[in-house]
N, C-alpha and C positions, 0 to 999 in steps of 0.2 A: 182753511184756517192757516194763518201764517205760522211758520215753524218756530218763531220766537215765543209765541203763546204756548205752543205744545211743549217746548223745552221748559218754559216757566212752570207749567202745570206739573210736569214730571219732577222738577226740582222741588216744588212745594210738597208733593206726595212723599218724596224721599225724606224731606225735612220732618215730616210727620211719621216717618218710619212705616210707610205704606208702599207696597209693591202691587201693581195692577197687572194681572195676566188676563188677556182676552184674545178672542179670535181663535185661529187654528194654532194650537200649541205644538209646534214642530221643534226640531232640535235647536234652531236659532232662537226661537222665543223662550224655550226652556233654559238655554244657556244665558240669555240676557237676564231672565228673572233670577237665576242662580247667582249671577254676578252681583245683582242688586242686593239679594239676601246676604251674601257673603260680605259685601261692603257694609251694610247696616250692622251686621254682627261685629265687624271689626271696629266700628266707630261708636258703639254704645252698648249698654247692658239691658235696655228695656226690650219688651217684646216687639216683634215685627208683625204687621198685618199684611197678609197676602190675600188680595181680593181677586176672585176668579169671576170675571164678567163675561157672561155669554160666550163660553169657550168650549171647544172640542179639541180632540187631538189624539196623538198616538200614545200607546202604552209605553213604548221605548223612551220617548222624550220625557214623559211623565215620571217614569222610574228614575231617570237621571236626576230630575229635580227633587224627587222624594229622597234620594240618597244624599243630596246636598242638605236638605232640611234636617236629616237625621244627625248630621255632624255639627250643626250650628250650636253655638254656646248660649243662644237666646231662644225663648219660646217663639213659635210662629203660630199666630191665630189666623185661621182661614175662614173666609166668608164666600158663599156662593151668591152671586148677583145674577139674576136671570137664569138662563139654562146652562147647565154644566153637563157635558156629554163625553163619554169615553174615558181615555186616560186621565184627564184632569180630575176626575172623581177620586182617583187614588191620591192626587195632590191634596185635594180637599180633606180627605179623611186622615191625612198625615199630620194635620194641624194639632197643636196641643189644646186648642179651644176651637171648636168648629161651629159656625153659624150659617144660616141661610135666610135670605130675605123672604117676606111673606108670599111673594109671587114667584119665588125661585122654584126650580124643578131640576131633578137629576134624571138623566137618561142613560141607563146602563146599556151601552152599545159600543162595541169595538169598531174602530174605523175599518173600512174595507181594505184588504191588502191585495196588492198586485204582485204575482210571482210569475217568473218566466224562466225558461231554460230546459235542460234535459230532465228526464224523469228522476235521475239521481239528484240533480240540483233542487228540483221541486220537493223531493222527499226530505232532503237536508234542511231546506228553508222552512218547510212545514213543521219539522221536529223542533227547530230553533224557536219558531213562533209559539209552539205549544209550551215549550219550557218557559219562555218569557211570560206568556199568558198565565201559567200556573203560579209563577212567582208574584205576579201582579195581584191575582185573585187571593193568594195567601196573605199578602199585605193588607188588602181590603178587609178580608175576614178577621185578621188580628185586630184591626183598628175598630171595626164595628162590633166586635165581641160576639160574633155568631159563627157557627160552623161553616167551614169553607164550602161544604156541599150546598148549603142554603144560598151562599153568595154566587156560586157557580150556576145554580138554577135560575137565580134572578137575572144574571147576565145572559144566560141562554135564551131567556124569554124577551130580551130587550125591554126590560121594564122601565117605566117612567114613573117617578115618584114626585108628588107634590111636596111642599115644604114639611107639612105635618107628618107625612109618611116617612120622609127622610129622617126625621127625629125618632119616630117609633121604631125604625129599623136600625138605628144606631149610626147612620151615615153622618149625621150632624148632632150637636148637642142641644141646639135651640133654634127656634124661629126668632129672628131679631125684630124688635119693634121698629116701626118706620122712624126714620131720622129726619130732622129738619135742618141739619147742618150739612 
């Protein structure tokens, strides 16, 4: 696909106050999405739509994006398109209005972490990871309105939820009707 067409699509989405987040949500993708959200916040007062399309990613990058969403002066409506896995689920639940497409699914799974070094380095890294994980799961728990122990158990089982289950458990507010636009 020629880059001009890709740029045109991106510009049209921004004109409609839509930010698309897809693929592996690493620090670079989270930063780019945060920049788009901040720009849309600065240029208008209407809500912004953040669409998560078949994405997975780290908890760290997702927490950074969640922090940006928390300081915006406009509501962010989030939508899960396809499968959303790992850290981006925290981004999804951070939305002021949260939806999922009928065939969407959530996979509660943390990405694998690679650690190396001395025993002391490993111990320190694992303690830091544990702290970040606890903050993330506390965020998810507060947004879904259920005890953190329930959320911890769901993530420990690497649960996968279909759209209707995601609504029942509070991860999203509604299953969206199919759209023709």
